[in-house]
C-alpha positions in Angstrom: -27.8 -17.6 -0.7 -26.9 -15.0 2.4 -25.8 -11.2 2.3 -23.4 -10.5 5.4 -21.0 -6.7 5.6 -18.1 -8.4 4.2 -19.2 -11.0 1.5 -22.0 -12.9 0.4 -22.4 -16.7 1.8 -23.4 -19.5 -0.6 -25.2 -22.6 2.0 -25.5 -24.6 -1.5 -22.3 -24.0 -2.6 -20.7 -26.2 0.8 -21.1 -22.8 2.0 -18.9 -21.0 0.0 -18.3 -17.5 0.8 -17.6 -14.6 -1.5 -15.5 -11.9 0.2 -15.8 -8.3 -0.8 -11.8 -7.4 0.6 -10.9 -9.5 -1.6 -13.0 -9.2 -4.6 -12.2 -5.5 -4.4 -8.2 -6.6 -3.5 -8.1 -8.3 -7.0 -10.1 -4.7 -8.3 -7.1 -2.8 -7.4 -4.9 -5.1 -8.5 -6.3 -5.0 -12.0 -6.5 -0.9 -11.9 -2.9 -1.0 -11.1 -2.1 -3.3 -14.2 -3.8 -1.7 -16.8 -2.1 1.5 -15.4 1.0 0.2 -15.3 1.0 -0.8 -18.5 0.0 1.9 -20.6 2.6 3.8 -18.1 4.9 1.2 -19.5 4.1 2.6 -23.2 3.8 5.9 -22.9 7.4 5.9 -21.5 8.6 3.8 -24.4 8.6 -0.2 -22.4 7.2 -3.0 -23.1 3.6 -3.4 -22.3 3.2 -7.0 -22.0 6.2 -7.0 -19.1 3.8 -6.0 -17.1 1.6 -9.2 -16.6 4.8 -10.9 -16.1 5.9 -8.8 -13.7 2.5 -8.6 -11.7 2.7 -12.4 -10.5 6.4 -11.0 -8.9 4.7 -8.4 -7.7 1.5 -10.0 -5.7 3.8 -13.0 -4.6 6.3 -10.5 -3.4 3.4 -8.0 -2.1 1.9 -10.7 -0.4 4.9 -12.7 1.5 5.8 -8.9 2.8 2.3 -7.7 4.0 1.6 -10.4 5.8 5.2 -10.9 7.3 5.4 -7.0 8.3 1.5 -7.6 10.2 2.8 -11.4 11.8 5.9 -9.2 13.1 4.3 -5.9 14.2 0.7 -7.0 15.3 -1.8 -4.3 16.8 -2.7 -4.1 19.9 -5.9 -5.7 19.0 -4.6 -8.7 18.0 -2.5 -8.9 20.5 -5.4 -8.7 23.2 -7.0 -11.3 21.1 -3.6 -13.6 21.2 -2.5 -13.0 17.9 1.3 -12.3 18.5 4.3 -12.6 16.5 4.6 -15.0 19.3 2.3 -17.1 17.7 2.9 -17.1 14.7 6.1 -18.6 14.8 4.6 -21.5 17.0 1.7 -22.1 14.5 2.8 -21.6 11.2 0.2 -22.6 9.0 -1.3 -19.5 10.8 0.8 -17.7 8.3 -1.3 -18.9 5.3 -5.0 -18.0 6.5 -5.4 -13.8 5.7 -8.8 -14.1 7.3 -6.6 -14.6 10.9 -4.3 -11.0 11.2 -4.1 -9.4 8.5 -1.8 -7.4 5.7 0.2 -4.4 5.9 1.0 -1.8 3.3 4.4 -1.3 4.6 5.3 -4.9 4.1 3.4 -5.2 0.7 5.5 -1.9 -0.7 9.1 -3.8 0.7 7.7 -7.4 -0.7 6.9 -5.8 -3.8 10.4 -3.6 -4.3 11.6 -6.9 -3.9 10.1 -8.4 -6.4 10.7 -5.9 -8.7 14.4 -6.3 -8.7 14.2 -9.7 -9.0 12.6 -9.8 -11.8 14.1 -6.6 -13.9 17.9 -8.4 -13.0 15.9 -12.3 -14.8 15.1 -9.8 -17.5 17.8 -7.0 -17.9 15.2 -4.3 -17.6 16.2 -0.7 -15.3 14.8 -1.0 -12.0 14.7 2.2 -11.5 12.4 2.6 -14.9 10.2 0.3 -13.8 9.8 1.7 -10.4 8.7 4.7 -12.2 6.5 3.0 -14.2 5.3 0.9 -10.8 4.3 4.0 -8.6 1.4 5.4 -10.4 0.1 2.5 -10.6 1.0 1.5 -7.1 -0.8 4.0 -5.8 -4.1 3.6 -8.0 -4.4 0.1 -6.6 -4.2 1.2 -3.3 -6.5 4.0 -3.4 -9.1 0.8 -4.8 -7.7 -1.6 -2.2 -8.7 0.6 0.5 -12.3 0.1 0.1 -11.7 -3.2 1.2 -11.6 -2.3 5.0 -14.8 -0.2 4.7 -16.4 -4.0 4.1 -13.9 -5.4 6.2 -15.3 -2.0 8.8 -11.3 -1.9 10.0 -8.8 0.9 9.6 -11.3 3.6 11.4 -9.9 6.4 13.6 -11.1 8.4 16.6 -14.2 9.0 17.3 -16.0 12.3 15.6 -19.3 14.1 14.8 -18.2 15.1 11.2 -20.6 15.5 8.3 -18.2 12.3 6.7 -18.6 10.4 9.5 -18.3 6.1 9.7 -21.1 4.4 11.4 -19.1 1.4 12.5 -21.2 -1.6 13.9 -20.5 -2.7 18.1 -19.1 -5.8 17.3 -16.3 -4.4 15.1 -15.8 -1.1 18.3 -12.4 -1.5 19.8 -12.1 -2.2 23.8 -12.6 1.0 25.5 -14.8 2.7 22.6 -17.6 0.9 23.1 -19.3 3.5 23.7 -19.3 5.9 20.6 -20.9 4.6 17.2 -19.3 7.5 15.0 -15.1 7.7 13.1 -13.2 8.5 11.4 -13.3 7.0 8.3 -9.5 7.0 7.7 -9.7 4.2 4.7 -11.2 6.7 3.0 -8.3 9.6 3.7 -6.3 7.3 2.1 -7.9 6.4 -0.6 -7.6 9.3 -1.8 -4.8 10.4 -0.7 -3.9 7.7 -2.8 -5.8 8.9 -5.5 -4.7 12.2 -5.9 -1.1 10.7 -5.5 -1.4 8.8 -8.8 -2.8 11.9 -10.3 0.6 14.2 -9.2 2.6 11.4 -10.2 1.0 10.9 -13.5 1.4 14.9 -14.1 4.8 14.6 -13.0 6.0 12.1 -15.2 4.9 14.2 -18.4 5.4 17.6 -17.5 8.9 16.9 -16.1 10.0 13.8 -18.3 13.2 15.2 -19.4 14.5 16.2 -16.2 13.5 13.4 -13.8 16.3 10.9 -13.8 15.0 7.2 -13.5 14.0 6.1 -10.6 12.9 9.9 -9.0 8.9 9.4 -9.8 9.4 6.2 -7.3 11.3 8.3 -4.6 8.2 10.9 -5.0 5.3 8.3 -4.2 7.9 6.8 -1.0 7.8 10.4 0.6 4.8 11.2 -0.7 2.3 8.0 0.7 4.6 7.9 3.9 3.8 11.3 4.8 0.1 10.7 4.6 0.1 7.4 6.7 2.2 9.4 9.6 0.3 11.8 9.6 -3.0 9.6 9.8 -2.0 7.4 12.1 -2.0 10.8 14.4 -5.6 9.6 14.5 -5.8 5.6 14.1 -7.0 3.8 17.8 -5.2 0.5 17.0 -1.2 1.3 16.0 0.8 -1.6 16.2 3.7 -0.7 19.1 7.2 -1.7 18.5 9.5 -1.9 21.6 6.8 0.7 22.6 6.8 2.9 19.8 4.4 3.6 16.5 5.6 1.4 14.3 4.2 2.3 11.1 4.2 5.7 11.5 7.9 5.7 12.8 9.0 3.2 9.8 6.7 5.8 7.3 8.8 8.9 8.6 12.1 7.2 8.1 11.4 6.3 4.5 9.7 9.7 3.5 12.7 11.3 4.9 15.5 9.3 3.6 13.6 9.6 0.5 13.2 13.0 0.0 17.2 13.6 0.8 18.4 10.9 -1.9 16.0 12.6 -4.5 16.9 15.7 -3.4 20.8 14.8 -4.0 19.5 12.6 -7.4 18.5 15.3 -9.1 20.9 18.4 -8.0 18.7 21.7 -8.4 22.0 23.1 -7.9 23.0 21.8 -11.2 22.8 22.8 -14.7 19.2 21.2 -16.1 21.1 20.4 -19.3 23.6 18.1 -17.6 20.5 16.6 -15.7 19.1 16.3 -19.0 22.8 14.4 -20.7 22.5 12.3 -17.3 18.8 10.9 -16.9 20.0 7.5 -19.0 21.7 6.6 -15.8 19.5 3.9 -13.5 20.9 3.6 -9.8 
C-alpha cells in the first residue's frame, strides 16, 4: 500500500487507486441525500422520493458539471492543451474525469434540468422539490469542496494570513512558483455553503407560511452565486470566455436575476395574508 496526497495506491490490487476526491464527493452526495429526505418529511412530502431522485440528480449534475468545464476551461488547462477544441476532437476524454475537471455551475444547471424531468414524470411540484433540494445542495457543496484540498486545487492569491494553505511546488500555477502559501478558497466556499445550509433551513421553518414554493431555492441562487462572485476576485486560475471571467459573470447574472424574481414573487408590498393564501401555487 502506498499513500499519496490525493489518494491511496494499492499495488497488490492491480494498481488500484482509491481517490480521496471521489470518496468525499460521494460523502457529500450521501449527506445531502439524508438531509433532503428529512427536509422532505418536514415539508409533508414523501422522503422515499429523494433516493429515486438522487440518481437523476447525479446523472444530470455530472453531465452538466463536465460540460461546463469543457466549454469554460481554465487558463492552466488551456496551457496543457486541454481546450474545448481538444474535447470536441477527443470525445472519449469527456468520460475521463481525472483529465480536466467539473464545474459546480454546470452541476447545478444539470441537476435542475434533471429535477424538472423527474418531478414532471412523478407529477410532483418542481418548485416544492427545488426548495427541498436547496439546503441539501448547500450541504453537499460544503462537504464536497474538501476534495479540492486533497487535490491541492481551488486556492486563491498568495497570502501570509494565519489560515494560509501550503501548496506543493508541483501544484503551483505558472508564475507563482515562488509562493508557498495561498488563500484556501475551497475552505471559504465550504464554510459559506455550510452557513447557507443553516440559513435556508431556518428560513424554511421561520417563514414556512410566507415563503411561496420555489422561493427558498431562489434564496440559494442569491447566496451561493454571491459568494462565488466575491471569491473569484482572489482566484488565480479563473475560466475566461471571450476575455471575460465566465464564472464570475454568470454568477452575478444568476444572483441578480434570482433576487428580482424573488422580490416579484414574494411581493413585500402585498398584504401578507394574500401571499399566504397563494402559497400553494408553484411556478
